C-alpha positions as a Markdown table, in Angstrom:
| # | Residue | x | y | z |
|---|---|---|---|---|
| 1 | Met | -31.2 | -16.4 | 6.6 |
| 2 | Met | -33.2 | -14.0 | 8.9 |
| 3 | Leu | -35.2 | -11.3 | 7.3 |
| 4 | Gly | -33.3 | -8.1 | 7.4 |
| 5 | Ala | -29.9 | -9.6 | 7.9 |
| 6 | Pro | -27.2 | -7.7 | 5.9 |
| 7 | Val | -25.6 | -9.3 | 3.0 |
| 8 | Ala | -22.1 | -7.9 | 2.2 |
| 9 | Cys | -21.2 | -7.5 | -1.5 |
| 10 | Gly | -17.7 | -6.8 | -2.6 |
| 11 | Ser | -14.3 | -7.2 | -0.9 |
| 12 | Arg | -13.1 | -3.6 | -1.0 |
| 13 | Ser | -13.2 | -1.7 | 2.2 |
| 14 | Gly | -16.2 | 0.6 | 1.7 |
| 15 | Ser | -18.1 | -2.1 | -0.2 |
| 16 | Thr | -21.8 | -1.9 | -0.7 |
| 17 | Thr | -24.1 | -3.5 | 1.8 |
| 18 | Ile | -27.6 | -4.5 | 0.7 |
| 19 | Thr | -30.2 | -5.0 | 3.4 |
| 20 | Ala | -32.8 | -7.7 | 2.7 |
| 21 | Gly | -36.4 | -7.1 | 3.5 |
| 22 | Gly | -36.5 | -3.4 | 2.7 |
| 23 | Gly | -34.8 | -2.5 | 6.0 |
| 24 | Gly | -32.6 | 0.3 | 4.8 |
| 25 | Gly | -31.9 | -0.1 | 1.1 |
| 26 | Arg | -28.5 | 0.2 | -0.4 |
| 27 | Gln | -25.8 | 1.4 | 2.0 |
| 28 | Arg | -22.5 | 3.1 | 1.2 |
| 29 | Thr | -19.3 | 3.6 | 3.1 |
| 30 | Thr | -19.4 | 6.6 | 5.4 |
| 31 | His | -15.8 | 6.7 | 6.5 |
| 32 | Pro | -12.5 | 5.0 | 5.8 |
| 33 | Val | -11.1 | 2.3 | 8.1 |
| 34 | Met | -7.4 | 1.7 | 7.7 |
| 35 | Thr | -5.8 | 5.0 | 6.7 |
| 36 | Gly | -2.5 | 6.6 | 5.9 |
| 37 | Thr | -1.6 | 10.2 | 6.4 |
| 38 | Thr | 0.6 | 12.7 | 4.6 |
| 39 | Val | 2.3 | 12.3 | 1.2 |
| 40 | Leu | 4.7 | 15.1 | 0.1 |
| 41 | Gly | 6.0 | 15.9 | -3.3 |
| 42 | Ile | 8.6 | 18.3 | -4.7 |
| 43 | Val | 10.1 | 19.1 | -8.1 |
| 44 | Tyr | 13.9 | 19.3 | -8.2 |
| 45 | Asp | 16.3 | 20.1 | -11.1 |
| 46 | Lys | 16.2 | 16.6 | -12.7 |
| 47 | Gly | 12.8 | 15.3 | -11.7 |
| 48 | Val | 10.3 | 14.7 | -8.9 |
| 49 | Leu | 10.7 | 13.3 | -5.4 |
| 50 | Leu | 7.9 | 11.9 | -3.2 |
| 51 | Ala | 7.9 | 11.1 | 0.5 |
| 52 | Ala | 5.4 | 9.3 | 2.8 |
| 53 | Asp | 5.6 | 7.5 | 6.1 |
| 54 | Thr | 4.7 | 3.8 | 6.4 |
| 55 | Val | 2.1 | 3.7 | 9.2 |
| 56 | Leu | -1.5 | 2.7 | 8.8 |
| 57 | Ser | -3.9 | 3.8 | 11.5 |
| 58 | Tyr | -7.1 | 2.1 | 12.7 |
| 59 | Gly | -8.9 | 5.1 | 14.1 |
| 60 | Ser | -6.2 | 6.7 | 16.3 |
| 61 | Met | -4.3 | 3.4 | 16.8 |
| 62 | Ala | -1.1 | 2.9 | 14.8 |
| 63 | Lys | -2.0 | -0.7 | 13.7 |
| 64 | Asn | 0.6 | -1.4 | 10.9 |
| 65 | Gln | 4.1 | 0.1 | 11.0 |
| 66 | Asn | 5.7 | -0.9 | 7.7 |
| 67 | Val | 3.2 | -0.5 | 4.9 |
| 68 | Pro | 4.4 | 1.4 | 1.8 |
| 69 | Arg | 2.1 | 4.0 | 0.3 |
| 70 | Leu | 4.3 | 5.0 | -2.7 |
| 71 | Ala | 4.3 | 2.7 | -5.7 |
| 72 | Lys | 5.5 | 2.6 | -9.3 |
| 73 | Ile | 2.5 | 1.7 | -11.6 |
| 74 | Pro | 3.5 | -1.3 | -13.8 |
| 75 | His | 3.4 | -0.7 | -17.5 |
| 76 | Ala | 3.1 | 3.0 | -17.0 |
| 77 | Ala | 5.7 | 5.8 | -16.5 |
| 78 | Cys | 4.2 | 7.0 | -13.3 |
| 79 | Leu | 4.6 | 7.1 | -9.5 |
| 80 | Leu | 1.5 | 7.1 | -7.3 |
| 81 | Gly | 1.2 | 8.0 | -3.6 |
| 82 | Ala | -2.0 | 8.0 | -1.5 |
| 83 | Ser | -3.4 | 9.2 | 1.8 |
| 84 | Gly | -6.6 | 7.8 | 3.2 |
| 85 | Glu | -8.1 | 4.3 | 2.9 |
| 86 | Tyr | -5.4 | 1.8 | 2.0 |
| 87 | Ser | -7.7 | -0.8 | 0.4 |
| 88 | Asp | -9.0 | 1.9 | -2.0 |
| 89 | Phe | -5.3 | 2.7 | -2.8 |
| 90 | Gln | -4.8 | -1.0 | -3.6 |
| 91 | Ala | -8.0 | -1.0 | -5.8 |
| 92 | Leu | -6.7 | 2.0 | -7.7 |
| 93 | Gln | -3.3 | 0.4 | -8.3 |
| 94 | Asp | -5.1 | -2.7 | -9.8 |
| 95 | Leu | -7.3 | -0.4 | -11.9 |
| 96 | Leu | -4.3 | 1.6 | -13.2 |
| 97 | Glu | -2.2 | -1.5 | -13.9 |
| 98 | Arg | -5.0 | -3.0 | -16.0 |
| 99 | Lys | -5.6 | 0.3 | -17.9 |
| 100 | Ala | -1.9 | 0.7 | -18.6 |
| 101 | Leu | -1.5 | -2.9 | -19.8 |
| 102 | Glu | -4.5 | -2.5 | -22.1 |
| 103 | Glu | -3.0 | 0.7 | -23.6 |
| 104 | Glu | 0.4 | -0.8 | -24.0 |
| 105 | Ser | -0.8 | -4.0 | -25.6 |
| 106 | Thr | -3.5 | -2.6 | -27.9 |
| 107 | Gly | -1.6 | 0.3 | -29.5 |
| 108 | Leu | -1.3 | 0.9 | -33.2 |
| 109 | Ile | 0.5 | -1.7 | -35.2 |
| 110 | Glu | 3.3 | 0.7 | -36.2 |
| 111 | Ser | 4.3 | 1.0 | -32.5 |
| 112 | Thr | 4.6 | -2.7 | -32.0 |
| 113 | Tyr | 8.3 | -2.5 | -31.8 |
| 114 | Asp | 8.3 | 0.8 | -29.8 |
| 115 | Pro | 5.6 | 0.3 | -27.1 |
| 116 | Lys | 4.3 | 3.5 | -25.6 |
| 117 | Gln | 3.6 | 3.7 | -21.9 |
| 118 | Leu | 1.1 | 6.0 | -20.3 |
| 119 | Asn | 2.9 | 9.0 | -18.8 |
| 120 | Ala | 2.2 | 10.7 | -15.5 |
| 121 | Trp | 0.1 | 13.5 | -17.1 |
| 122 | Gln | -2.2 | 10.9 | -18.8 |
| 123 | Ile | -2.5 | 8.8 | -15.6 |
| 124 | Trp | -3.4 | 12.0 | -13.6 |
| 125 | Asn | -6.0 | 13.0 | -16.2 |
| 126 | Tyr | -7.5 | 9.5 | -16.2 |
| 127 | Leu | -7.7 | 9.4 | -12.4 |
| 128 | Arg | -9.6 | 12.7 | -12.1 |
| 129 | Phe | -12.4 | 11.2 | -14.2 |
| 130 | Val | -12.3 | 8.0 | -12.1 |
| 131 | Met | -12.5 | 9.9 | -8.8 |
| 132 | Tyr | -15.2 | 12.2 | -10.0 |
| 133 | Asn | -17.3 | 9.4 | -11.4 |
| 134 | Arg | -17.1 | 7.5 | -8.1 |
| 135 | Arg | -18.0 | 10.6 | -6.3 |
| 136 | Asn | -21.1 | 11.0 | -8.4 |
| 137 | Lys | -22.2 | 7.5 | -7.5 |
| 138 | Phe | -21.9 | 8.5 | -3.8 |
| 139 | Asn | -19.3 | 5.7 | -3.3 |
| 140 | Pro | -16.0 | 7.5 | -3.7 |
| 141 | Tyr | -12.5 | 6.1 | -3.3 |
| 142 | Trp | -11.5 | 7.6 | 0.0 |
| 143 | Asn | -8.1 | 8.8 | -1.0 |
| 144 | Glu | -6.0 | 11.9 | -1.8 |
| 145 | Leu | -3.6 | 11.0 | -4.5 |
| 146 | Val | -0.2 | 12.3 | -5.6 |
| 147 | Val | 0.9 | 11.5 | -9.2 |
| 148 | Ala | 4.5 | 12.1 | -10.2 |
| 149 | Gly | 6.6 | 11.4 | -13.2 |
| 150 | Thr | 7.4 | 13.0 | -16.5 |
| 151 | Tyr | 5.8 | 13.9 | -19.8 |
| 152 | Arg | 6.9 | 15.3 | -23.2 |
| 153 | Asp | 6.4 | 19.0 | -23.8 |
| 154 | Glu | 3.5 | 19.5 | -26.2 |
| 155 | Ala | 5.3 | 22.4 | -27.9 |
| 156 | Asp | 8.1 | 20.4 | -29.4 |
| 157 | Gly | 7.2 | 16.8 | -28.6 |
| 158 | Thr | 10.7 | 15.9 | -27.4 |
| 159 | Thr | 11.6 | 17.8 | -24.3 |
| 160 | Met | 10.9 | 15.9 | -21.1 |
| 161 | Arg | 9.3 | 17.8 | -18.3 |
| 162 | Pro | 8.7 | 16.8 | -14.6 |
| 163 | Phe | 5.1 | 16.3 | -13.6 |
| 164 | Leu | 3.5 | 16.6 | -10.2 |
| 165 | Gly | -0.2 | 16.7 | -9.5 |
| 166 | Thr | -2.9 | 15.8 | -7.0 |
| 167 | Ile | -6.4 | 14.5 | -7.0 |
| 168 | Asp | -8.8 | 14.3 | -4.0 |
| 169 | Lys | -11.7 | 11.9 | -3.5 |
| 170 | Ile | -14.3 | 14.2 | -5.2 |
| 171 | Gly | -12.1 | 14.7 | -8.3 |
| 172 | Thr | -10.6 | 18.1 | -7.5 |
| 173 | Thr | -7.2 | 18.4 | -9.1 |
| 174 | Ile | -4.0 | 20.5 | -8.7 |
| 175 | Arg | -1.3 | 20.6 | -11.4 |
| 176 | Gly | 1.7 | 22.8 | -12.0 |
| 177 | Glu | 2.8 | 23.3 | -8.4 |
| 178 | Ser | 6.5 | 22.8 | -7.4 |
| 179 | Val | 5.5 | 21.4 | -4.0 |
| 180 | Val | 2.4 | 19.5 | -2.9 |
| 181 | Ala | 1.1 | 17.8 | 0.2 |
| 182 | Thr | -1.9 | 15.7 | 1.2 |
| 183 | Gly | -3.6 | 15.1 | 4.6 |
| 184 | Phe | -2.4 | 16.9 | 7.6 |
| 185 | Gly | 0.8 | 17.8 | 5.7 |
| 186 | Ser | -1.2 | 20.4 | 3.7 |
| 187 | Tyr | -1.5 | 22.4 | 6.9 |
| 188 | Leu | 1.9 | 21.8 | 8.6 |
| 189 | Ala | 4.4 | 20.7 | 5.9 |
| 190 | Leu | 3.3 | 22.7 | 2.9 |
| 191 | Pro | 4.1 | 26.2 | 4.3 |
| 192 | Leu | 7.5 | 24.9 | 5.3 |
| 193 | Leu | 8.2 | 23.5 | 1.8 |
| 194 | Arg | 7.0 | 26.7 | 0.1 |
| 195 | Glu | 9.2 | 28.8 | 2.4 |
| 196 | Gln | 12.4 | 26.8 | 1.7 |
| 197 | Tyr | 11.8 | 25.9 | -1.9 |
| 198 | Arg | 13.8 | 27.5 | -4.7 |
| 199 | Pro | 14.1 | 26.6 | -8.4 |
| 200 | Asn | 16.8 | 24.1 | -9.5 |
| 201 | Leu | 17.1 | 22.3 | -6.1 |
| 202 | Thr | 19.4 | 19.4 | -6.3 |
| 203 | Glu | 18.2 | 15.9 | -5.4 |
| 204 | Gly | 20.1 | 16.0 | -2.1 |
| 205 | Glu | 18.6 | 19.4 | -1.2 |
| 206 | Ala | 15.1 | 18.2 | -2.1 |
| 207 | Arg | 15.5 | 15.1 | 0.0 |
| 208 | Ala | 16.8 | 17.0 | 3.0 |
| 209 | Leu | 13.8 | 19.4 | 2.7 |
| 210 | Leu | 11.3 | 16.5 | 2.6 |
| 211 | Glu | 12.9 | 14.7 | 5.5 |
| 212 | Asp | 12.8 | 17.9 | 7.6 |
| 213 | Ala | 9.1 | 18.3 | 6.8 |
| 214 | Met | 8.4 | 14.6 | 7.6 |
| 215 | Arg | 10.3 | 15.1 | 10.9 |
| 216 | Val | 8.0 | 18.0 | 11.8 |
| 217 | Leu | 5.0 | 15.9 | 11.0 |
| 218 | Phe | 6.3 | 13.1 | 13.2 |
| 219 | Phe | 6.3 | 15.5 | 16.2 |
| 220 | Arg | 3.0 | 17.3 | 15.3 |
| 221 | Asp | 0.7 | 14.7 | 13.6 |
| 222 | Cys | -0.4 | 11.9 | 16.0 |
| 223 | Cys | -1.0 | 9.6 | 13.0 |
| 224 | Ala | 2.5 | 10.1 | 11.5 |
| 225 | Ser | 5.6 | 7.9 | 11.9 |
| 226 | Ala | 9.4 | 8.4 | 11.8 |
| 227 | Arg | 9.7 | 5.5 | 9.4 |
| 228 | Ile | 9.4 | 6.9 | 5.9 |
| 229 | Gln | 9.8 | 6.0 | 2.2 |
| 230 | Leu | 11.0 | 8.0 | -0.8 |
| 231 | Ala | 10.3 | 7.6 | -4.5 |
| 232 | Lys | 11.7 | 9.6 | -7.4 |
| 233 | Ala | 11.2 | 10.0 | -11.1 |
| 234 | Glu | 14.4 | 11.4 | -12.7 |
| 235 | Ile | 15.0 | 12.5 | -16.2 |
| 236 | Ser | 18.2 | 11.1 | -17.6 |
| 237 | Asn | 20.0 | 11.2 | -21.0 |
| 238 | Ser | 20.7 | 7.7 | -22.2 |
| 239 | Asp | 22.2 | 8.8 | -25.6 |
| 240 | Ser | 25.9 | 9.3 | -25.3 |
| 241 | Asn | 26.0 | 11.0 | -28.7 |
| 242 | Gly | 23.9 | 13.9 | -27.5 |
| 243 | Gly | 20.7 | 12.9 | -29.4 |
| 244 | Asp | 17.2 | 12.6 | -28.2 |
| 245 | Gly | 17.8 | 9.8 | -25.7 |
| 246 | Thr | 16.0 | 11.1 | -22.7 |
| 247 | Thr | 14.4 | 8.6 | -20.5 |
| 248 | Thr | 12.8 | 8.5 | -17.0 |
| 249 | Gln | 14.3 | 6.5 | -14.2 |
| 250 | Phe | 11.9 | 5.4 | -11.4 |
| 251 | Ile | 13.2 | 4.4 | -8.0 |
| 252 | Val | 11.1 | 3.5 | -4.9 |
| 253 | Ser | 13.2 | 3.2 | -1.8 |
| 254 | Asp | 12.9 | 0.7 | 1.0 |
| 255 | Pro | 11.4 | 2.2 | 4.2 |
| 256 | Tyr | 14.0 | 3.7 | 6.6 |
| 257 | Asp | 13.9 | 5.5 | 9.9 |
| 258 | Leu | 14.4 | 9.2 | 10.2 |
| 259 | Glu | 17.2 | 10.5 | 12.4 |
| 260 | Ile | 15.5 | 12.1 | 15.5 |
| 261 | Pro | 18.0 | 13.9 | 17.7 |
| 262 | Asp | 17.8 | 13.2 | 21.4 |
| 263 | Ala | 17.7 | 17.0 | 22.1 |
| 264 | Ala | 14.3 | 17.2 | 20.4 |
| 265 | Trp | 12.8 | 15.5 | 23.4 |
| 266 | Asn | 14.5 | 17.7 | 26.0 |
| 267 | Ser | 12.5 | 20.9 | 25.4 |
| 268 | Pro | 10.7 | 22.3 | 28.5 |
| 269 | Ala | 7.4 | 21.4 | 27.0 |
| 270 | Phe | 8.3 | 17.7 | 27.2 |
| 271 | Ser | 10.4 | 17.7 | 30.4 |
| 272 | Gln | 8.4 | 20.1 | 32.7 |
| 273 | Ile | 6.1 | 18.3 | 35.1 |
| 274 | Lys | 2.5 | 19.3 | 34.7 |
| 275 | Gly | -0.3 | 19.4 | 37.2 |
| 276 | Asn | 1.9 | 19.1 | 40.3 |
| 277 | Leu | 2.2 | 15.4 | 39.7 |
| 278 | Asp | 5.5 | 15.3 | 41.6 |
| 279 | Asp | 3.6 | 16.3 | 44.8 |
| 280 | Pro | 1.9 | 13.3 | 46.5 |
| 281 | Thr | -0.4 | 15.5 | 48.5 |
| 282 | Ala | -1.8 | 17.1 | 45.4 |
| 283 | Cys | -3.0 | 13.7 | 44.3 |
| 284 | Gly | -4.7 | 13.0 | 47.7 |
| 285 | Phe | -2.1 | 10.3 | 48.7 |
């Protein structure tokens, strides 16, 4: 091997590169490579709803068109969505699955027949330490994360509450908001969601609001797509006798295409010819 040739260590995008021969020392990732854009979240009357498109961009090129960025974490009562580097999102999913399985399988002996899963609040709390720890090592996970699900109210220990929170790549967290957005959506979609939001939205109203916001992002964000995915965590009562039988149902939809009306492309800004391009003499022909 030539002196000074780089030796790559690790398979994650953003892996460490060690340069032999003292050429540059230990190197870290300076920017993400395959990235996804906005994730939106909203609290409605029975739970939480998330939305994200399915495009991955390589720089400004839309490289992959059908890649889901919303997932249910196995062995945990939690949904996770991510903007940013997709390989880091995959690494975080693996980390959370291992952590949730460990917690589920090493619980106290009295809970053997009633296994307890990590809830959304616990996953969010764990992730903020993970992201901050990686930031302190100057090798962060290049993601903005949205965590959704439910948790039991600490006051009475029985009432199920919806949970929605975010964590960025340096460990900064937001919790307790009724609407959240990551990426470019925090500039374009979040004001629209806040303006239209009201308490006790139904699932249909929340879905329509998220689809409208994703439609705006499709027109305004060059890295967004009209093909989207939804995920929900819904509180349901499984006890027909009216007892404490509340559970959380998690559903992640298949990707589908938004309805884009033809009239949306007929505005003067799209149809008006610019720069006298219809005049051959203006182009020197």
